[in-house]
N, C-alpha and C positions, 0 to 999 in steps of 0.2 A: 503494498498500497503506500502511497506517495502521498504526503503531505507538504503543503507549502506557506509557510509561514511569511507574510509578505503585505508590502505596502500598497495603496491602488493611487496616493497622492502622485502627482506629476513630479515632486521632489525625490521620490523614492527611484532614484535612477539604478540603483543595484537590483531591485525587486522586477524593475525593467527588464535588465539584461534577461532574468531568469525566465520572465513571462514570454520573451522574444523566443527563447531557444525550446520552450517546451511547445511553442507555436511551429516554430521551422522542424522540430522533429516529429510534430503531428502526434504528441501527446496529450491526450485529452483526460485520460483516467486519473486525474490528482485532486485532492480535496484541498480546497481553499480553506486557509486559517487567517482570515484578514487582521490585522492590525492597524490602530491608528495612531499616528505620530504626535500628535498634538495630544491624545490622550495619556500620552507616554506608556503605551503599553509594551513597548520594547523593555522597561524597565521593571516590570512586574515580575514575582518572583517565580511564577509559573514558565514565564518565558527565557528567564535567565538562567534556568536550569538545561534548557536547550543550547542558548546563546549567551554564556558568562559574559562577554563583551557589549551584551545588549543591543547588538547590531542586528540587520535586518537586510534580507531574508534568510532564513533557514530551512531547507528541505530536509523532512523525515520520512526515511525510508524503512519501511518495516521497522519502526522504531527507532532506529539508528539517525541522528541528527547530521546532517552535512552541513558546513558552513561556509563561509566566505565566495559571493558571488561568481568569481571567474571559477572557482572548485566547484559549484555546482552545477556551473554550466557543463563543465568538461565531463562531472559526472553523469549529468542528462544524457550527453553525446554517446557514454559506454553503454546504455540502458538498452539499448538496441541497435542493430548495426544498420538500419534503413534510414536513408536520409542524413549520409555522414558529415559531421561539421566539422571533422579535422582531415587534412591530407593523408596518404599512405604514406609517402616517404619519410624516412623517420628526419632527414634533414628541414624538409620542410614542415615538418611539427614542431622542431627546435624554433625554426622562423617565426611560425605561427605565435608561440608562447613568448617569444620575445617582444612581438606585438602587445601582446595581452599584459604582459609585465608592464610595458609603458601605459597601458590603459589603466591598470592598478595603481599605479605609482605616482604618475602625471596628471593624468587625463581627469581622475577621479577626482584628487585633491583640487586641479583647476576649476571643474564643474562645479563643485561645493564651495569653491570661494567665490565664484562669481556669483552663484545663486544666493550665498549670505548675503552679499555686498547689494545686493538686487530686492529679490522679493521678500528674503526673510527680514532684511534688514526694515524693509520701507512696510511691510505687512503685520509682522508679528511684535506687539508691545516689547518695551524692553524687560518688563519686570517679569514676562511670562518668559523670555529667554533665560534672565538669568535662573530664575526656577529651575529651567531645562537643564542648565549646565551643571547645575548640582549634582546631576546624575550621571554626565559624562564620563565615560569608564578610561578615555585615552588623552592623555596631557596634550600631544600635539595637536588633535583634533580641537579640544578646548581652546587652544591657544590660538589656531585658526579661526574658530568661530567668532573667538572674542574682539579678535583685531579687525576683522571685517565688519563686525557690528558696530565697535566703536570707534574706529578709524576711518571708515567708509572707504571711497576708492583710493585714499592716503596708505590704506593698508598695504605694506611690502607683499602680502600674501595675493594682493590683487594685481600688481605687476608680473608676480610667479605666475599666476595662472594665465594670464593675457601671452606672455612669452611661452608657457609650455603648449597652449593650443596652437601659436603660428608654427611653433618647430613641428608638432605633431603634424599640421596641415600641409607644411613643406614637404615633409617626408612623405604623406601619402600622394599628392598630387606628383612626386617624382616617380615612383613607384606604379602608378598608374598612366603615365607617361606613354607606356608601350602599348596602350589600348586595352589591358586586359579590364575585364569587369568588374574583379573583386580584390581585394590586396593581395590574397595569395595567388590569384592568376583566375583560372576559370572556375573556381569551386566557393562557394558562399561558405564561410567558414564560423567560428566562435570569434573569430578577429571582428565581423561584422556586428554580431550581437554583444560583443563587449562594449563596440565604442558606440553603437548606434544611440543607445539611450542616452549617454550624456550629451550626443552631438544635438539631441531632439530638445534637451533644456535650452541650449543657445540659441535654437531656433523659435522656441516659446518666447525668449525675452526679446528676439527680433534683433540680436546681436550676431546671429550666424555669417551673415555676408559680409560683415566687418573682416572675418579671415579669408572668406572664400573668395572675395576680389581677386582677378587675376590668376586665379586656380581653376582654371576649366574642368582638369582630370576629377578632382574631387568633387565639383559640381555634378557631374556625369554620374559619379558614383553615388551621391548622396540622391539624387533625383531616383535613382533605381532603388535604392534602399527604401525610401518613404512609400515606393510603390509598391512593396512586399505585404502582404496580409496578416503578416507576424508583426508588423510595424504599425499597420492599419488598425489593429485591435485595440492596440494602446489606447488609441482616441476612446475608447467605450470606458474608460476608467476618469473618474470626476480629476476636473484639474489640468487635463490632460490635450487641451486644445490647444487649437492656433489662432483662437479668433485674437482680434486687435481688442476686446475688452476684457482679457482675462488679467490676473493680478501679474502675472508673467510679462505680457507685453505692456502693461502700463509701466512695471517697474524700469523695463528693459529701456523704455523709450525714453526716462528721466536720466540715464545714463550713456545713452550712448555716443555722445558727442564726445567726452570725457572718455570712453573707452577706447575710441579711435585717436584721440591724443598719445594714450598711454600707449597704444602699439606702436604709432611713430616714434616716440620716445624710445621704446624698446630695440625698434630696430636700427635705432642710431646708435647705441651704446653696444648692441651685441652682434658678433658678425654672423 
């Protein structure tokens, strides 16, 4: 039996990774265990037994918890051979995992920082955030969130985030320049399900074009991803809309000019 403890809010970029992977694998027999971020469900005793770090999502397979979204996605791909999301060649698998490692280490933190300095900072009362921080189990995450909320766009984490996405999109555009449809070549893989939910947040904030300008190959790749049913299904969940009236879109509109300036400054100081 598969059970997925997950969030449906748009900010649950890691839950969306798993939901996309389940959809791509055409695995429909799983029990949803929905958590609510603002209710602090991830800090409740029963959930902490499954995930002591209070991170979401967690997959439970026949009573055994599987944690960390990229590990969960890899686990799901191994559940059945049909519709493989990993290459056959072991060298290609290693290269795929390099991309996923970059998504875990750089893209995740970059997306989280940009989300906190926009939607979270502008939508959630400070007292509510400070109450939430008392339960955060990771000191690096705590410092990043506090810096983005207290310092806003002047936070060093924001410049790092803008630079991280510039590097990632540059690398993507280069590898896609040979005309391949997907990062790993002709096969849609876990690289796509790892990055797509993060990039979706940038699009919801109406900031994505800032990085994609002048990068036709990534534009082509992204347009193909958003046409897939696994991505479209995410629109069914609350707060996932790309409509201009959403909190994400409104928050992004307030900072877009400054984000462009920061990106220009980053490109001047970095090779």
